[in-house]
C-alpha positions in Angstrom: 95.1 113.8 41.3 96.0 117.2 41.6 93.1 120.0 41.6 94.5 122.9 42.9 94.2 125.0 39.8 91.0 123.2 38.7 89.5 124.9 42.1 90.0 128.3 41.2 87.0 127.9 39.2 84.9 127.3 42.1 83.4 129.6 45.0 84.3 128.6 48.5 80.7 126.7 49.1 81.6 124.7 45.7 85.0 123.8 47.1 83.5 122.7 50.1 81.1 120.4 48.0 84.0 119.5 45.8 86.4 118.2 48.5 83.8 115.4 49.5 84.6 113.7 46.2 88.0 111.9 44.9 88.7 111.3 41.2 90.9 108.8 39.9 91.4 110.4 36.0 90.8 113.2 34.0 87.8 111.9 32.6 85.8 111.6 35.9 87.0 115.1 37.1 86.0 116.9 33.7 82.6 114.7 34.0 82.0 116.5 37.5 82.8 120.1 35.9 80.4 119.7 33.1 77.4 118.1 35.8 78.1 121.0 38.2 78.1 123.6 35.4 81.6 124.7 36.5 83.1 124.2 32.6 81.3 124.6 29.5 82.2 122.9 26.0 81.3 124.6 23.4 82.3 123.2 19.7 84.7 125.7 17.6 82.2 125.9 15.0 79.7 127.9 17.2 77.2 127.1 19.9 75.1 124.3 19.9 72.1 126.3 21.5 70.8 129.9 21.9 72.7 131.9 24.4 74.7 128.7 25.5 77.9 130.5 26.3 75.8 133.8 28.0 73.9 131.5 30.0 76.6 129.8 31.4 78.7 133.1 32.0 75.9 134.5 33.9 75.3 131.7 36.2 79.1 131.8 36.9 78.9 135.5 37.5 76.4 134.7 40.2 78.5 132.1 41.7 81.5 133.9 41.8 80.5 137.6 42.3 77.0 137.5 43.8 75.4 139.1 40.8 73.9 138.0 37.3 75.9 139.4 34.1 74.2 141.1 31.6 74.3 139.0 28.3 71.5 140.9 25.9 74.3 143.3 24.4 77.1 140.6 23.0 74.3 139.0 21.5 72.9 142.1 19.8 76.2 142.7 18.6 76.8 139.4 17.2 73.5 139.4 15.2 74.6 142.6 13.6 77.7 141.0 12.3 76.2 137.9 11.2 73.4 140.4 9.0 76.3 142.5 7.8 77.9 139.1 6.5 81.2 139.8 8.6 81.0 136.3 10.3 82.1 133.1 8.8 82.1 129.6 10.5 84.2 129.5 14.1 84.0 133.4 14.3 81.2 133.7 16.6 82.7 131.8 19.5 85.9 134.1 19.9 83.5 137.2 18.9 81.3 136.5 21.8 84.1 135.7 24.3 85.9 138.9 23.5 82.7 140.6 24.3 82.2 139.2 27.4 85.9 139.4 28.7 85.5 143.1 28.6 82.3 143.2 30.8 83.8 140.7 33.1 87.2 142.6 33.5 85.2 145.5 35.3 84.0 143.1 38.0 87.5 141.3 38.7 86.5 137.8 36.7 88.2 136.9 33.6 87.6 133.7 31.2 90.0 130.6 30.8 90.1 127.7 28.6 91.1 124.8 29.6 93.7 123.2 26.9 93.0 119.4 26.4 94.6 119.1 23.0 91.4 119.4 20.5 89.5 122.3 18.7 86.8 122.5 21.2 86.6 125.3 24.1 86.4 124.2 27.4 85.3 127.6 29.0 85.5 128.5 32.6 85.2 131.7 35.0 88.1 132.7 37.3 88.8 136.0 39.6 91.4 137.8 38.2 93.1 137.8 41.8 93.7 134.3 41.5 95.3 134.4 37.4 98.9 134.7 38.8 98.3 131.2 40.4 98.0 129.7 37.0 102.1 130.1 36.3 102.5 127.4 38.4 100.9 124.8 36.4 103.3 122.1 35.7 100.9 119.6 33.9 100.8 120.2 30.2 97.9 117.9 29.4 95.4 119.2 32.0 96.4 123.1 31.6 94.3 126.5 32.1 95.0 129.6 30.2 93.5 133.1 30.3 91.1 133.5 27.2 93.1 136.3 24.9 96.3 135.1 26.1 96.6 132.6 23.1 96.1 133.3 19.5 93.6 130.8 18.9 95.5 129.0 16.1 97.1 125.7 15.8 100.6 124.4 15.1 100.1 121.0 12.8 103.6 119.0 12.7 104.3 116.2 11.1 107.3 114.1 10.3 107.4 112.6 7.1 109.2 109.3 6.5 111.9 110.9 4.3 113.0 112.6 7.8 111.5 116.2 6.9 109.5 117.9 9.5 106.7 119.8 8.3 104.9 122.4 10.2 101.5 124.4 9.5 100.1 127.2 11.6 96.3 127.1 10.8 93.2 128.8 12.4 91.4 126.5 15.2 89.4 124.1 13.5 90.5 124.7 10.2 91.2 121.4 8.3 94.5 120.9 5.9 93.8 119.4 3.0 95.7 118.1 -0.2 99.2 118.8 1.0 102.3 117.4 0.5 106.0 117.1 2.1 108.0 119.9 1.7 111.3 118.0 0.9 109.9 114.6 -0.7 106.4 115.7 -1.9 104.7 112.5 -0.8 101.1 113.4 0.1 100.3 114.0 3.9 97.0 115.4 3.8 94.2 113.9 1.7 91.5 115.8 0.5 89.7 115.1 3.5 92.4 115.9 5.7 93.6 112.4 6.6 97.5 111.9 7.4 99.0 108.6 7.2 101.6 110.0 10.0 101.0 111.1 13.6 99.9 114.5 13.6 101.1 116.4 16.5 98.9 119.5 17.4 100.0 122.6 19.8 97.3 125.0 20.5 98.9 128.9 20.6 
């Protein structure tokens, strides 16, 4: 399978190791990226481990730039925001990524997200000089985007049996509940966010 853009996550030595493997599907490739710490999965609600994002970016910075990244300041700012009550569920990940993005820009690196059509964050790091190459991507089911180039929101589209197309624009991770068709008023989402029809999600 095509791995040209995936290899932009890697240093030259990591690409040499990667070339020794072959992958039959995306699941195998994703497993490799997780195992070799080239990609990090983070839940939209927040980090599952302390300093999870910082530790990952620090190691990737060392691999691509040769020196580690200082991670203390972004977390100190996050703690201050939490203490002041300015954080809600789902805010901490984007807050940290914005802080790290500013630091990484100074050394020619940038955070990218692998969009796989769900609410989780699949984080990677690339050299800024490689970012223009991403414009040539054609596989919409395996696509890297630069963090900050999207709104962090999701478009939900549901086609009701009456023929009406219903669209919602919500924050990543937000659940639509107790909502109806705009035309026939049939319930499309129940109190738990379940929908009897196919829900199409587009991450923007």
